[in-house]
C-alpha positions as a printed Julia matrix, in Angstrom:
61×3 Matrix{Float64}:
 59.07   -7.86  58.14
 59.37   -7.53  54.12
 62.93   -8.32  52.73
 63.96   -5.36  50.43
 63.75   -6.04  46.89
 65.01   -3.8   43.85
 64.78   -4.78  40.12
 68.43   -5.38  38.5
 69.38   -3.01  35.76
 68.44   -5.73  33.07
 64.95   -5.92  34.42
 64.78   -2.33  34.64
 65.59   -1.77  31.09
 63.6    -4.57  29.98
 60.26   -6.12  31.48
 59.85   -3.03  33.94
 60.25   -0.37  31.34
 58.12   -2.2   28.99
 55.41   -2.69  31.65
 55.16    0.67  32.73
 54.96    1.77  29.09
 51.87   -0.67  28.76
 50.22    0.59  31.47
 50.48    4.36  30.37
 49.44    3.47  27.11
 46.2     1.51  28.34
 45.53    4.34  30.61
 45.63    6.82  27.81
 43.37    4.53  25.76
 40.96    4.25  28.53
 40.59    8.18  28.81
 40.25    8.44  25.05
 37.7     5.69  24.6
 35.58    6.82  27.72
 36.38   10.69  28.15
 36.97    9.93  31.78
 39.2    12.24  33.74
 42.5    11.67  35.22
 40.94   11.13  38.84
 38.96    8.34  37.4
 42.32    6.5   36.14
 43.84    7.11  39.29
 40.78    5.49  41.18
 41.18    2.57  38.87
 45.08    2.38  39.39
 44.53    2.68  43.23
 41.93   -0.49  43.01
 44.55   -2.39  41.19
 47.39   -1.43  43.64
 45.04   -2.18  46.58
 44.85   -5.92  45.24
 48.6    -6.51  45.22
 48.76   -4.79  48.74
 46.23   -7.01  50.19
 47.94  -10.31  48.5
 51.23   -9.25  50.18
 49.59   -8.81  53.67
 47.93  -12.43  53.26
 50.92  -14.21  52.42
 53.0   -12.58  55.28
 50.62  -14.18  57.61
C-alpha cells in the first residue's frame, strides 16, 4: 500500500507552484504553436501521467 504523501507549505509555495505554472505555460505554448484543441493537450497530459502511474506500480512490486 502507498504511504500517504503531502508537499509541505514551503514546497507548495515554491517548487510545486513553479512546476504547475511552467506546465500550464508550456501547454498554452503548444496550443498557440500547433492550434491543437484542449482535448489534444489533455490526451498528452494523460500519456505523461500514465508514465508516472506505471513507474509507481513497477516500483511497488
